[in-house]
C-alpha positions as CSV (number, residue, x, y, z in Angstrom):
1,M,77.8,-2.7,14.9
2,T,77.8,-1.8,18.3
3,D,79.4,1.0,19.4
4,A,82.5,-1.1,21.3
5,A,82.9,-2.9,17.7
6,R,82.4,0.2,15.8
7,P,86.0,1.9,15.3
8,P,86.3,5.9,16.0
9,A,86.1,8.1,13.3
10,S,89.4,9.4,12.2
11,D,91.3,12.0,10.7
12,T,94.5,9.6,9.6
13,P,93.5,6.3,8.0
14,P,95.3,3.2,9.8
15,L,97.5,2.4,6.7
16,D,99.8,0.2,8.6
17,E,96.7,-2.7,9.6
18,Y,96.1,-3.2,6.6
19,V,94.1,-6.8,6.1
20,G,94.0,-8.5,3.1
21,D,95.6,-9.6,-0.2
22,P,98.9,-7.5,-0.2
23,A,98.7,-7.8,-4.2
24,V,95.6,-6.2,-4.3
25,R,96.6,-3.4,-2.3
26,A,99.9,-3.1,-4.4
27,Q,97.8,-2.8,-7.8
28,W,95.5,-0.1,-6.9
29,D,98.0,1.6,-4.8
30,E,100.3,1.7,-8.5
31,R,97.1,2.5,-10.0
32,Y,96.2,5.1,-8.0
33,G,99.9,6.5,-7.6
34,A,100.2,6.4,-11.6
35,D,98.4,10.1,-10.9
36,P,100.0,12.8,-9.0
37,D,96.8,14.6,-8.1
38,R,93.4,12.0,-8.2
39,L,92.3,9.8,-10.2
40,W,88.5,10.5,-10.1
41,S,86.3,13.5,-10.3
42,G,86.0,14.0,-6.5
43,R,82.1,14.8,-7.0
44,P,79.7,12.0,-5.4
45,N,78.2,9.1,-8.0
46,G,75.5,10.2,-9.8
47,A,73.3,7.0,-8.8
48,L,74.3,7.1,-5.2
49,V,72.8,10.4,-5.1
50,A,69.8,9.4,-6.6
51,E,68.7,6.4,-4.8
52,V,69.8,7.7,-1.2
53,A,67.3,11.0,-1.6
54,D,64.2,9.4,0.2
55,L,66.4,7.1,2.7
56,T,66.8,8.4,6.3
57,P,70.5,8.9,7.2
58,G,71.9,6.1,9.8
59,R,75.0,3.9,9.1
60,V,76.1,3.2,6.3
61,L,79.1,1.4,4.8
62,D,80.9,2.9,1.8
63,V,82.9,-0.1,-0.2
64,G,85.4,0.8,-2.3
65,C,85.7,4.3,-1.2
66,G,88.2,5.6,-3.2
67,E,89.3,9.1,-2.6
68,G,86.4,9.7,-0.5
69,A,83.8,12.1,-2.6
70,D,81.0,9.5,-1.8
71,A,81.7,8.9,1.8
72,V,82.6,12.8,2.2
73,W,79.1,13.2,0.7
74,L,77.1,11.0,2.9
75,A,79.1,12.3,6.0
76,G,78.1,15.8,4.6
77,R,74.1,15.0,5.0
78,G,73.9,13.2,8.4
79,W,75.6,9.5,7.9
80,D,77.5,8.2,9.9
81,V,79.8,6.6,7.5
82,T,82.5,3.6,7.7
83,A,84.4,4.0,4.5
84,L,86.4,0.6,3.3
85,E,89.3,1.0,0.6
86,V,92.3,-1.4,-0.4
87,S,94.4,1.1,-1.5
88,G,96.5,3.2,0.8
89,V,97.4,6.1,-1.7
90,A,93.6,6.4,-2.0
91,L,92.9,6.5,1.5
92,E,95.3,9.4,2.3
93,R,93.8,11.3,-0.5
94,A,90.0,10.4,1.3
95,A,91.3,11.0,4.4
96,R,92.2,14.8,3.2
97,H,89.2,15.4,1.8
98,A,86.9,14.9,4.4
99,R,89.4,17.3,6.3
100,E,88.8,20.0,3.8
101,A,85.2,19.3,4.3
102,D,85.0,19.1,7.9
103,V,83.5,15.7,8.0
104,A,84.2,12.8,10.2
105,V,84.7,9.2,8.6
106,R,85.4,6.0,10.0
107,W,88.6,4.6,7.8
108,V,88.8,0.8,7.4
109,H,91.9,-0.5,5.6
110,A,90.7,-3.7,4.2
111,G,89.6,-6.2,1.4
112,L,85.7,-6.8,2.0
113,A,85.9,-10.3,3.0
114,E,88.9,-9.7,5.0
115,A,87.4,-6.9,6.9
116,A,85.6,-9.3,9.1
117,L,83.0,-6.3,9.9
118,P,80.3,-7.3,12.3
119,P,77.1,-8.3,10.6
120,G,74.0,-6.6,10.0
121,S,75.2,-3.4,10.7
122,F,74.7,-1.2,8.1
123,D,71.2,0.5,7.0
124,L,72.8,1.0,4.0
125,V,75.7,-0.7,2.3
126,S,77.1,1.1,-1.1
127,A,79.1,-0.2,-3.5
128,Q,79.4,2.2,-6.3
129,Y,81.8,0.4,-9.4
130,P,83.6,-1.7,-6.8
131,A,86.6,-4.0,-8.4
132,L,85.6,-7.0,-6.2
133,L,87.2,-10.1,-6.7
134,R,85.0,-13.3,-6.8
135,T,86.4,-16.3,-5.3
136,P,84.9,-20.1,-5.5
137,D,83.0,-19.9,-2.0
138,G,81.3,-16.0,-3.0
139,S,82.9,-14.6,-0.1
140,A,82.5,-10.8,-1.4
141,E,79.2,-10.7,-2.7
142,R,78.1,-12.6,0.7
143,A,80.5,-10.4,2.6
144,L,77.9,-7.4,0.9
145,L,74.6,-8.8,1.8
146,A,76.0,-10.1,5.5
147,A,76.8,-6.3,6.4
148,V,73.2,-4.7,5.6
149,A,71.0,-4.7,8.8
150,P,67.2,-5.7,8.9
151,G,65.3,-3.3,7.3
152,G,68.6,-1.8,5.5
153,V,69.2,-1.1,2.0
154,L,71.7,-2.6,-0.3
155,L,73.2,-0.5,-3.3
156,L,75.4,-1.5,-5.7
157,V,76.3,0.2,-9.1
158,H,78.3,-0.6,-12.2
159,H,79.0,0.1,-15.4
160,A,76.1,-1.9,-17.8
161,G,77.4,-4.4,-20.0
162,M,81.5,-4.9,-18.4
163,E,80.1,-8.4,-16.9
164,T,80.4,-9.5,-20.7
165,H,83.2,-7.5,-22.2
166,V,85.9,-9.2,-24.0
167,P,89.1,-8.3,-22.5
168,E,91.7,-6.1,-24.2
169,P,95.4,-8.3,-24.1
170,G,96.6,-7.5,-20.4
171,R,94.3,-6.1,-19.2
172,P,91.6,-7.8,-16.2
173,D,88.8,-9.6,-17.3
174,P,85.8,-8.8,-16.2
175,A,84.4,-12.7,-16.2
176,D,86.6,-12.5,-12.5
177,Y,85.3,-10.0,-10.8
178,V,81.5,-9.5,-9.0
179,W,78.4,-7.9,-10.6
180,P,75.2,-7.3,-9.7
181,A,73.4,-9.7,-11.6
182,V,75.8,-12.2,-9.4
183,V,74.8,-10.7,-6.2
184,A,70.8,-11.0,-7.2
185,A,71.6,-14.3,-8.2
186,L,72.0,-14.7,-4.2
187,L,69.0,-13.0,-3.1
188,D,66.5,-15.2,-1.6
189,E,63.1,-14.5,0.7
190,N,65.0,-12.6,3.0
191,W,65.5,-9.6,0.5
192,Q,63.0,-7.5,-1.3
193,V,64.7,-5.9,-4.7
194,E,63.5,-2.2,-4.7
195,V,65.6,-1.4,-8.4
196,D,67.3,-3.4,-10.6
197,E,67.9,-1.9,-14.0
198,V,70.0,-0.3,-16.6
199,R,69.6,3.6,-16.9
200,P,71.5,6.4,-18.2
201,R,74.9,7.6,-16.0
202,V,75.4,10.7,-14.3
203,V,78.5,11.3,-14.9
204,P,80.9,13.6,-13.3
205,E,82.8,16.0,-15.2
206,G,86.5,14.9,-15.2
207,G,88.1,12.2,-13.8
208,A,88.7,8.0,-14.8
209,G,85.6,6.2,-16.5
210,S,83.8,9.2,-17.9
211,H,83.3,7.0,-21.3
212,H,80.9,4.4,-19.6
213,A,77.5,5.6,-21.2
214,D,74.8,3.6,-18.6
215,D,75.0,2.1,-15.4
216,I,73.2,-0.9,-13.9
217,V,71.9,-0.1,-10.5
218,L,71.0,-2.9,-7.9
219,R,68.5,-1.5,-5.1
220,A,67.5,-4.2,-2.5
221,R,66.1,-3.8,1.0
222,R,66.8,-6.4,3.5
223,L,63.5,-7.2,5.2
224,R,64.8,-10.0,8.1
């Protein structure tokens, strides 16, 4: 992403400029709004912390940044952070977290496919437990790959086993979402898979999702 194309870092997310499916925004605003404080722990995801330890800070896209824990952690370690999220409620909390930590983050209020990010813009694309709906044309998973710069890394982490989980009545069907195996199947000779494994999850104290015990971690480097 060139400097001209890159939005400036801001204390205030552009909540009135949302680009994406209004129903998806409403769904996630309702989920975050059900908790008046915060939904997640406020601490960075363990797999992210482990996998970026050997990476030189550069430009990073945090896909589905939620309340901003990963974005703030990355910014505090020298990364140039762009954080994307569909929920305005979550983005307001994320921006507050960044102000309290005194770090700069660029906020993008959009769905991943709709955001139309310049291709090949990021040294790291991090998607930690993303709720990316699948489409017939594979727009979400292809947007993940397209955002990675040559030489950059895609890090996709999700709950192991959920892709084959039978949904409970009234709950979303996991088959409708993008999982690491779906993205891995799209990797060609332009990519090198560095990690593709199931491992015990490092669970932050507090917050939703702590009942999931294992992660599937996909880390792939774009060669060209």
